[in-house]
MARVEXTI-828617 format. One record per residue (C-alpha): residue in one letter; x, y, z negated. Coordinates in nm, 3 decimals, always signed. Last residue first. Example, Ala and Ser with C-alpha at 12.3 -4.5 7.8 and 13.67 -1.06 7.14 Angstrom:
REM residues 2
+--------+---------+---------+---------+
! residu !      xx !      yy !      zz !
+--------+---------+---------+---------+
!      S !  +1.367 !  -0.106 !  -0.714 !
!      A !  +1.230 !  -0.450 !  -0.780 !
+--------+---------+---------+---------+
//
This chain:
REM residues 268
+--------+---------+---------+---------+
! residu !      xx !      yy !      zz !
+--------+---------+---------+---------+
!      Q !  -3.077 !  +4.720 !  +3.697 !
!      A !  -2.856 !  +4.425 !  +3.765 !
!      N !  -2.614 !  +4.636 !  +3.981 !
!      S !  -2.557 !  +4.875 !  +3.702 !
!      R !  -2.488 !  +4.611 !  +3.434 !
!      G !  -2.250 !  +4.396 !  +3.638 !
!      V !  -2.060 !  +4.713 !  +3.784 !
!      E !  -2.027 !  +4.838 !  +3.428 !
!      N !  -1.867 !  +4.545 !  +3.281 !
!      F !  -2.018 !  +4.229 !  +3.110 !
!      F !  -1.767 !  +4.148 !  +2.849 !
!      A !  -1.709 !  +3.767 !  +2.787 !
!      I !  -1.583 !  +3.619 !  +2.455 !
!      V !  -1.458 !  +3.268 !  +2.387 !
!      L !  -1.360 !  +3.161 !  +2.034 !
!      T !  -1.239 !  +2.820 !  +1.924 !
!      K !  -1.127 !  +2.714 !  +1.579 !
!      Y !  -1.007 !  +2.403 !  +1.422 !
!      D !  -1.086 !  +2.373 !  +1.050 !
!      E !  -0.927 !  +2.548 !  +0.765 !
!      S !  -1.218 !  +2.770 !  +0.722 !
!      N !  -1.310 !  +3.110 !  +0.562 !
!      E !  -0.962 !  +3.177 !  +0.436 !
!      C !  -0.834 !  +3.091 !  +0.792 !
!      V !  -1.013 !  +3.403 !  +0.917 !
!      K !  -0.840 !  +3.625 !  +0.676 !
!      K !  -0.500 !  +3.458 !  +0.698 !
!      S !  -0.500 !  +3.503 !  +1.060 !
!      L !  -0.470 !  +3.196 !  +1.302 !
!      L !  -0.804 !  +3.282 !  +1.484 !
!      L !  -0.706 !  +3.658 !  +1.494 !
!      G !  -0.368 !  +3.576 !  +1.648 !
!      K !  -0.522 !  +3.348 !  +1.908 !
!      I !  -0.759 !  +3.627 !  +1.996 !
!      D !  -0.463 !  +3.874 !  +2.045 !
!      E !  -0.286 !  +3.625 !  +2.264 !
!      E !  -0.612 !  +3.600 !  +2.480 !
!      A !  -0.598 !  +3.989 !  +2.496 !
!      E !  -0.248 !  +3.970 !  +2.638 !
!      K !  -0.363 !  +3.726 !  +2.896 !
!      L !  -0.667 !  +3.952 !  +2.976 !
!      D !  -0.472 !  +4.272 !  +3.022 !
!      K !  -0.700 !  +4.576 !  +3.038 !
!      V !  -0.924 !  +4.517 !  +2.737 !
!      E !  -1.095 !  +4.822 !  +2.595 !
!      K !  -1.455 !  +4.695 !  +2.610 !
!      M !  -1.343 !  +4.361 !  +2.466 !
!      Y !  -1.242 !  +4.539 !  +2.154 !
!      S !  -1.589 !  +4.674 !  +2.097 !
!      F !  -1.735 !  +4.330 !  +2.145 !
!      L !  -1.466 !  +4.197 !  +1.899 !
!      T !  -1.569 !  +4.455 !  +1.627 !
!      G !  -1.943 !  +4.383 !  +1.670 !
!      C !  -1.894 !  +4.013 !  +1.617 !
!      F !  -1.659 !  +4.022 !  +1.304 !
!      G !  -1.780 !  +4.319 !  +1.101 !
!      D !  -2.123 !  +4.305 !  +1.276 !
!      F !  -2.181 !  +3.976 !  +1.113 !
!      P !  -2.438 !  +3.786 !  +1.329 !
!      L !  -2.751 !  +3.670 !  +1.121 !
!      L !  -2.841 !  +3.326 !  +1.003 !
!      S !  -3.197 !  +3.281 !  +0.855 !
!      D !  -3.443 !  +3.296 !  +0.589 !
!      Q !  -3.280 !  +3.360 !  +0.265 !
!      T !  -2.984 !  +3.528 !  +0.451 !
!      K !  -2.663 !  +3.345 !  +0.589 !
!      R !  -2.407 !  +3.562 !  +0.748 !
!      L !  -2.241 !  +3.455 !  +1.070 !
!      A !  -1.902 !  +3.534 !  +1.235 !
!      A !  -1.649 !  +3.455 !  +0.970 !
!      R !  -1.827 !  +3.162 !  +0.819 !
!      Q !  -1.909 !  +3.022 !  +1.168 !
!      C !  -1.557 !  +3.054 !  +1.308 !
!      G !  -1.459 !  +2.693 !  +1.242 !
!      D !  -1.798 !  +2.576 !  +1.349 !
!      T !  -1.706 !  +2.637 !  +1.709 !
!      F !  -1.744 !  +2.960 !  +1.890 !
!      A !  -1.941 !  +3.126 !  +2.174 !
!      M !  -1.950 !  +3.505 !  +2.256 !
!      V !  -2.157 !  +3.720 !  +2.480 !
!      G !  -2.140 !  +4.079 !  +2.608 !
!      L !  -2.367 !  +4.350 !  +2.741 !
!      V !  -2.667 !  +4.127 !  +2.792 !
!      D !  -2.983 !  +4.299 !  +2.918 !
!      T !  -3.150 !  +3.947 !  +2.999 !
!      T !  -3.181 !  +3.647 !  +2.780 !
!      Q !  -3.312 !  +3.324 !  +2.944 !
!      P !  -3.479 !  +3.099 !  +2.689 !
!      S !  -3.232 !  +2.884 !  +2.515 !
!      I !  -3.180 !  +2.509 !  +2.597 !
!      R !  -3.142 !  +2.271 !  +2.299 !
!      L !  -3.019 !  +1.929 !  +2.348 !
!      V !  -3.098 !  +1.708 !  +2.045 !
!      Q !  -3.337 !  +1.493 !  +2.230 !
!      E !  -3.100 !  +1.428 !  +2.525 !
!      W !  -2.816 !  +1.338 !  +2.301 !
!      D !  -3.010 !  +1.083 !  +2.108 !
!      K !  -2.782 !  +0.784 !  +2.182 !
!      G !  -2.479 !  +0.993 !  +2.078 !
!      T !  -2.193 !  +1.104 !  +2.301 !
!      I !  -2.306 !  +1.470 !  +2.319 !
!      P !  -2.266 !  +1.476 !  +1.938 !
!      S !  -2.519 !  +1.500 !  +1.668 !
!      V !  -2.367 !  +1.676 !  +1.358 !
!      E !  -2.307 !  +1.577 !  +0.998 !
!      N !  -2.120 !  +1.823 !  +0.769 !
!      A !  -2.406 !  +1.806 !  +0.512 !
!      Y !  -2.655 !  +1.524 !  +0.553 !
!      E !  -3.032 !  +1.564 !  +0.639 !
!      S !  -2.929 !  +1.668 !  +0.991 !
!      S !  -3.136 !  +1.946 !  +1.155 !
!      E !  -2.876 !  +2.218 !  +1.098 !
!      D !  -2.779 !  +2.257 !  +1.459 !
!      P !  -2.578 !  +2.573 !  +1.470 !
!      A !  -2.769 !  +2.878 !  +1.618 !
!      S !  -2.824 !  +2.974 !  +1.985 !
!      I !  -2.889 !  +3.324 !  +2.090 !
!      L !  -2.805 !  +3.512 !  +1.763 !
!      K !  -2.865 !  +3.870 !  +1.876 !
!      L !  -2.636 !  +4.183 !  +1.823 !
!      G !  -2.798 !  +4.512 !  +1.893 !
!      D !  -3.087 !  +4.624 !  +2.093 !
!      H !  -2.882 !  +4.727 !  +2.397 !
!      T !  -2.754 !  +4.380 !  +2.384 !
!      E !  -2.455 !  +4.202 !  +2.232 !
!      A !  -2.496 !  +3.833 !  +2.254 !
!      I !  -2.417 !  +3.565 !  +1.998 !
!      V !  -2.368 !  +3.184 !  +2.061 !
!      A !  -2.320 !  +2.919 !  +1.790 !
!      G !  -2.118 !  +2.620 !  +1.675 !
!      D !  -2.295 !  +2.304 !  +1.574 !
!      G !  -2.428 !  +2.020 !  +1.781 !
!      I !  -2.559 !  +2.013 !  +2.144 !
!      H !  -2.624 !  +2.343 !  +2.314 !
!      A !  -2.735 !  +2.486 !  +2.655 !
!      V !  -2.741 !  +2.856 !  +2.675 !
!      V !  -2.882 !  +3.082 !  +2.936 !
!      I !  -2.745 !  +3.433 !  +3.023 !
!      S !  -2.852 !  +3.740 !  +3.225 !
!      N !  -2.651 !  +4.062 !  +3.276 !
!      K !  -2.504 !  +3.951 !  +3.614 !
!      H !  -2.559 !  +3.573 !  +3.632 !
!      M !  -2.443 !  +3.375 !  +3.332 !
!      V !  -2.433 !  +3.003 !  +3.242 !
!      I !  -2.330 !  +2.931 !  +2.871 !
!      V !  -2.260 !  +2.574 !  +2.776 !
!      I !  -2.202 !  +2.457 !  +2.412 !
!      L !  -2.100 !  +2.123 !  +2.341 !
!      T !  -2.028 !  +1.890 !  +2.043 !
!      C !  -1.783 !  +1.620 !  +2.066 !
!      A !  -1.752 !  +1.230 !  +2.040 !
!      L !  -1.486 !  +1.070 !  +2.254 !
!      D !  -1.449 !  +0.760 !  +2.032 !
!      R !  -1.823 !  +0.733 !  +2.036 !
!      L !  -1.789 !  +0.633 !  +2.400 !
!      E !  -1.591 !  +0.326 !  +2.291 !
!      C !  -1.245 !  +0.293 !  +2.447 !
!      Q !  -1.113 !  +0.133 !  +2.769 !
!      L !  -0.932 !  +0.456 !  +2.867 !
!      E !  -1.089 !  +0.470 !  +3.211 !
!      I !  -1.426 !  +0.326 !  +3.085 !
!      S !  -1.456 !  +0.582 !  +2.803 !
!      K !  -1.346 !  +0.848 !  +3.061 !
!      K !  -1.636 !  +0.763 !  +3.285 !
!      E !  -1.888 !  +0.773 !  +2.996 !
!      L !  -1.739 !  +1.116 !  +2.906 !
!      A !  -1.769 !  +1.257 !  +3.253 !
!      K !  -2.134 !  +1.151 !  +3.268 !
!      R !  -2.189 !  +1.335 !  +2.956 !
!      A !  -2.032 !  +1.639 !  +3.091 !
!      S !  -2.238 !  +1.618 !  +3.405 !
!      F !  -2.563 !  +1.591 !  +3.196 !
!      V !  -2.454 !  +1.917 !  +3.016 !
!      A !  -2.395 !  +2.090 !  +3.349 !
!      E !  -2.724 !  +1.989 !  +3.475 !
!      K !  -2.885 !  +2.146 !  +3.180 !
!      A !  -2.705 !  +2.471 !  +3.222 !
!      V !  -2.797 !  +2.480 !  +3.597 !
!      E !  -3.152 !  +2.400 !  +3.538 !
!      S !  -3.166 !  +2.687 !  +3.269 !
!      L !  -3.031 !  +2.950 !  +3.514 !
!      D !  -3.372 !  +3.034 !  +3.664 !
!      E !  -3.395 !  +3.309 !  +3.913 !
!      L !  -3.090 !  +3.251 !  +4.108 !
!      A !  -2.913 !  +3.474 !  +4.336 !
!      S !  -2.609 !  +3.493 !  +4.555 !
!      K !  -2.561 !  +3.109 !  +4.603 !
!      G !  -2.275 !  +2.978 !  +4.807 !
!      N !  -2.119 !  +2.783 !  +4.529 !
!      L !  -2.357 !  +2.786 !  +4.228 !
!      I !  -2.391 !  +2.412 !  +4.199 !
!      E !  -2.018 !  +2.343 !  +4.251 !
!      D !  -1.894 !  +2.591 !  +4.022 !
!      V !  -2.154 !  +2.485 !  +3.760 !
!      R !  -2.010 !  +2.120 !  +3.805 !
!      Q !  -1.640 !  +2.212 !  +3.758 !
!      V !  -1.712 !  +2.434 !  +3.469 !
!      V !  -1.910 !  +2.163 !  +3.282 !
!      A !  -1.670 !  +1.875 !  +3.368 !
!      N !  -1.366 !  +2.087 !  +3.230 !
!      V !  -1.561 !  +2.143 !  +2.901 !
!      A !  -1.657 !  +1.781 !  +2.866 !
!      S !  -1.319 !  +1.640 !  +2.946 !
!      S !  -1.138 !  +1.876 !  +2.696 !
!      A !  -1.375 !  +1.782 !  +2.418 !
!      G !  -1.354 !  +1.422 !  +2.480 !
!      I !  -0.977 !  +1.410 !  +2.481 !
!      E !  -0.958 !  +1.588 !  +2.163 !
!      S !  -1.222 !  +1.351 !  +2.031 !
!      K !  -0.995 !  +1.029 !  +2.089 !
!      L !  -1.031 !  +0.853 !  +1.750 !
!      A !  -1.373 !  +1.007 !  +1.664 !
!      S !  -1.412 !  +1.094 !  +1.285 !
!      G !  -1.296 !  +1.439 !  +1.335 !
!      L !  -1.565 !  +1.529 !  +1.583 !
!      G !  -1.428 !  +1.704 !  +1.882 !
!      D !  -1.554 !  +2.057 !  +1.910 !
!      A !  -1.657 !  +2.181 !  +2.261 !
!      V !  -1.688 !  +2.519 !  +2.423 !
!      A !  -1.802 !  +2.585 !  +2.788 !
!      I !  -1.845 !  +2.924 !  +2.951 !
!      V !  -1.981 !  +2.996 !  +3.300 !
!      G !  -2.002 !  +3.292 !  +3.545 !
!      F !  -2.207 !  +3.425 !  +3.818 !
!      G !  -2.209 !  +3.786 !  +3.948 !
!      D !  -2.189 !  +3.712 !  +4.313 !
!      P !  -1.864 !  +3.501 !  +4.303 !
!      L !  -1.766 !  +3.306 !  +3.978 !
!      T !  -1.587 !  +3.400 !  +3.673 !
!      K !  -1.469 !  +3.082 !  +3.491 !
!      F !  -1.454 !  +2.929 !  +3.150 !
!      A !  -1.320 !  +2.643 !  +2.958 !
!      C !  -1.269 !  +2.553 !  +2.581 !
!      A !  -1.145 !  +2.287 !  +2.360 !
!      D !  -1.152 !  +2.178 !  +2.006 !
!      Q !  -0.978 !  +1.870 !  +1.868 !
!      C !  -0.625 !  +2.032 !  +1.862 !
!      P !  -0.376 !  +1.745 !  +1.802 !
!      M !  -0.262 !  +1.667 !  +1.440 !
!      D !  +0.062 !  +1.726 !  +1.287 !
!      K !  -0.067 !  +1.673 !  +0.943 !
!      I !  +0.071 !  +2.017 !  +0.819 !
!      V !  -0.076 !  +2.182 !  +1.149 !
!      H !  -0.397 !  +2.011 !  +1.072 !
!      L !  -0.437 !  +2.166 !  +0.740 !
!      P !  -0.369 !  +2.524 !  +0.891 !
!      G !  -0.639 !  +2.466 !  +1.169 !
!      I !  -0.542 !  +2.409 !  +1.522 !
!      V !  -0.617 !  +2.683 !  +1.786 !
!      S !  -0.855 !  +2.713 !  +2.080 !
!      A !  -0.869 !  +3.027 !  +2.280 !
!      G !  -1.090 !  +3.258 !  +2.490 !
!      I !  -1.113 !  +3.538 !  +2.738 !
!      I !  -1.375 !  +3.644 !  +2.986 !
!      Q !  -1.423 !  +3.962 !  +3.184 !
!      H !  -1.758 !  +3.946 !  +3.360 !
!      Y !  -1.907 !  +4.113 !  +3.659 !
!      T !  -1.602 !  +4.115 !  +3.869 !
!      Q !  -1.391 !  +4.385 !  +4.036 !
!      P !  -1.193 !  +4.263 !  +4.334 !
!      Q !  -0.815 !  +4.294 !  +4.248 !
!      V !  -0.632 !  +4.566 !  +4.431 !
!      E !  -0.280 !  +4.468 !  +4.536 !
!      E !  -0.028 !  +4.737 !  +4.465 !
!      F !  +0.102 !  +4.899 !  +4.793 !
!      E !  +0.441 !  +4.871 !  +4.926 !
!      P !  +0.566 !  +5.144 !  +5.170 !
!      M !  +0.679 !  +5.011 !  +5.512 !
+--------+---------+---------+---------+
//
């Protein structure tokens, strides 16, 4: 019998991402305190989670990893069997609450303080060409739309102290949780930790704006991706490149999703 190539079902979203250690941390032989997780789900759903462990926390790399994995698992559970959902914000909020519970459980398991697992968290819940973002801490989310690049969720700059951020493990975590309005007509979306902020954002007198030279180039690249594993290696190479590292020696995480033609046409 002739052999036939297995045809993979077409999905609404192509997602790639990577977390890398900064140059200074390589020298010091430190673990990567950033983490990311993502998953394409049936019926046009998808989820992305990005976390940045606080350098001052003793086990922040465990906290970041635990948080993103809890998010993806919970969103998968909530959306299992659903074919449509008008409001994505409750799913995103529930995912953050699940991450917090997972960290509380992990602190008991490791017999450590909750603050030892401190990390920031970004959650993106997608359905076809719509997204909602839940966000605690720094890092940012940028979307490509028919109207151009949009900063969907900016870094938290509410602290009066430089380089200070409110983590999901803090007492005020519910108060600092920001949930974006649902954005439609999305062609692509990216989330990144603060190690990428100087490369991806430009500061004006009044606001932060996506830098097209970084964000636009990556969105264009995603449209041509055929091999996701190869593309992830390209993303790692970019994050470790001299040009990007000149902007920051910190850990860096970048996750980017392209919403393909089947997602856009079926969502019209």
